[in-house]
N, C-alpha and C positions, 0 to 999 in steps of 0.2 A: 339156612337157605343153601342148597346144594350148590355144587360149584361148576356145575353145568349150568346157572339161569342166565338169560338174557337181559338185553337192555341195562344192564347192571356193568358201572364203571367203564361206560363206550360203546360195549358188545350192541353190535347189531339186533335191532326187533325184528326187523325181515326185508323186503328187498321191492325192488322196483320190478312185477312181472312182465309188463306192456306200459305203453304210452303213446298216446299221439295228441297233436298240437303242443301250443306253447304253455308252459310251464317253468315254474324259478324255484326254489328250495333254498330256504333262511334256515342254517344248522342254529343250533344253542347257542356257538358264538359271534352271531349276527353277521356269520359270511354268507354273502349269496354266490349260488351256483346254479349252473343249469343242470339240472337232470339228467341221465341216462337209465334205460334198458339194462337193468343188473345191478345199477346201484344200490347198495345197502341202506336203508333208514334206521336213524338214531329218535331214542326222546329228546325232546325238543325242536325236530324238526319241524318248519312251516311252511308245506308245498302249496303254492297258490298258482292256481291253474286260469286261462282263459276260457271266457264262457264256454266254449267247442271242445274244449280239448277234454281228455279221459283218461285216468290215471288207474292201472291194474298196479296195488300192493298187495303183497303175500306174507304174512307174518309165521313166525318160528313154531306157534301154537296151533299151526293151521287154520287162523281166520285168514278171510280176506275180505278186502274191501275195493270198490270200485266205484270213483265219485267224476263224475261229469261238471266241469267247470268248479268254482269255488275255492275255496281254502281248507287245507286239513293240516291241524297238530296234532302230532302226537305228544301229549301231556304227560303220559305215562306209559310203562309196558315192564312187567317183571314176569317172566316166564322160567319158571323152577320147576314144574311139574308135581307142586305143594300147593299147601293151603296158602300161601304166600302172591300164588299167582293173580296180578292184578293188571289192568289194562284202562287207560282214559284217551279220550280223543275228543276234539272240538274240530267240526264241521259246517261251516256258513256258507248260503250264499252258491248252494249248489246241489245237485241231484245226485244220492249214493245208493248203493245197495251194499250191506254188510253178510257175511256168512262167520257164524261165532265158531271160531275151535275151543280148546280145551280150556282155556281162561275162562270160556264163557258157561264152562260147565257148571259153576259157582253161584252162589246168590252174590247180588251186587258186587261179582267181580271185574263186568266189562259195563263199563258208561259210557254213552255218546252224550257230546252236548251239541246239538244242532238247533241253531239258532235261537227261537223261544222254547224251544222243549230240551226234556234231560230224559234222556232212555238208557234204562237199565236192560243190559240182554242175556236171556238163561236159554243155553242152547238153542238157538233162532236163525233165521233168516227172516231181511228185513230190506225194503226198501221207502225211502225216504226223500223229500222234498223241503227246503228250507231256504227265504228269503229269496224267494223268486215268485211273490206273490201275494196275495193279499194274506193268504192261511200258509200255514208249516203243516205237513202231512208225513204220516207216517204207516205201513201197510206190513202185517206179518205173511210173509210168502211161506207156500208149502216145502215139505222135504220128503227128498224119497221113499224114506221109511222111519219109523220113528217118531213121535211125537212130536208135533211142531215147535214145541216151545213154547217160551212167550217173551213178551218186552211191555216192561213198566212203563207208560207216556206220562210224564207231568210237565207242568208248569207251575207258576206262583199259587195259583187260583185253584187247580184242580189236579186228578190222578187218573187215569185208565190204564185197564188191562189188554193187550190181545195176546189171545190164547189161540184163537183159531185160524186157520189158511185165508187169507184175502180179509181178515179182520182190518180197517183201516179207521183211526181218527184224524181228524184236524182242530188245528190252534190257531187261533186268533191273537198272537203276541203274547208277551211272559205273564199280564194280567189281563188274558183276555179269555174268551170261552173255550172249554177242551170238549167237544164232543163225544157222545159216549158209540164206544165200536160197533160199526155196520160191515157187516160182509155183504162183501160187492164182487159182481161178476168181473171173470178175468178179462174179459175183452174192456172193462171200465177200467180198471188196474192200469191194460196197457198205454191207453187213453190218459191216463194221470200220469205214468211215465214214461214218456216216448223215446226213443230210439233203438237203435239195433245194440247198440251195448246193452240196454237191459232186459231185452225181450227175453233172450235165455234164460233169465235168472225167474222167469215168471213159472215157468218148466223146471219139478224139483229133476236132476240128475245126480248122478253117483260124484262126488267131488273127490280130487288127490289126495291121496292115505297122509295123515298125519307123517312129518318126516320120524324117519328110523321105525315106523311101525306101520303093521299092516292091517289098519282097519281105516274106513271112509272118515275124511274130517269133518266137517260141519256135518255129513248126513249120519253121522253114528251119535245117537244119543249115550253117554258115557251112564257108568251105570250109577253112580252119584245121584247123577239127573233123576235116571227114571226109579230111584229106591224106593222115594218115599208115594210112589203111586203103582210102580209094579208089584210091589211085597206088599200093600195093602189095597188090591185090588178087589173093590167089593161095589156092590146094587145097593141102592137107596130107592125106597117106594116113595111115591110122591103119589095124592090124590089131586086130579084137575080142579073136583070141587072140596077144598076143605072142612067144607060144612058135613058132608057127608063122614067124613070120616072121623072128625070130630066128636058127632052124634050114633057113633058105634057102626053105621048103616051098612050092614053085611049084605048088601044087596047083590042078585048081578051084576048091577047098572054102576052099582062101587067098584066092583073089579073089573068091570071095562075100562074104567076111566082110572085104573091105578097106573100109572105110568113109573118105568123103572129105569134109574139114569146110573153107566157106567161108569164111575168114579176116574176109571185110568183115561178116556178120552173125549168123555163127556157127551155122550151120545145117548139120546132118551130112545125107548123104545118099549112096545106092548108085550106081555108073554098072549100066547093062544091058548084056548081055553083046555089042551092038554099038555100044557109046560106048567109044572110045578115050578114055585118061586124059590127063589136061592136065598 
């Protein structure tokens, strides 16, 4: 592990960028204190907010978290710019938005335990609510450029993956139902997660660059995230009527009902009659 790693041997994981309302911090030595803007945050910190309080955190890998009410625990954070990078958070009884930084470029490197659900975040922005009603919910948010990333959502009985902007799932407890992803209008999403602190997250904007680097933060999809998509970009053909395909019907109707799917972004389209197949 490189010598400039963060959150190892007492080094800070990030800092408080902004805060509003009443909150308390309990560090890993069980010492309670009143946090302030600019304070460093460390692994083991428990940040407890009043229901109307708001906390903005920025981490060394470029990750950002905004939480409204509830409690946030930094369970693990290692940022060494190598394969050992990892982070784990626990958030309960609140609404939060998260924009993944460099740590989120790997597989299963950024995890969030939010009430009854566990989230594995890869190069994504999300907003979620937990412990505030009958159901917990999480929504994948768009990014200004690059793919939207993905969020694997699971509880004890089910697993779903969010891969398109504004896809949303709901959970009813650790052993309750987990809905299939449903893409909702932006206005509905705004009603689900109200408040001025969260409104800006629904519209993708360019983020602050990563520390010491000239590339955008969560809006930049690292090449190791894109490798398995960009460099294997391909088109797959599917027929709306599988029976025609299996029977080898080469009719004009068969061609008209042939769909092509772009494996890079999941979009499906039809070719015009004068366009060649790829």
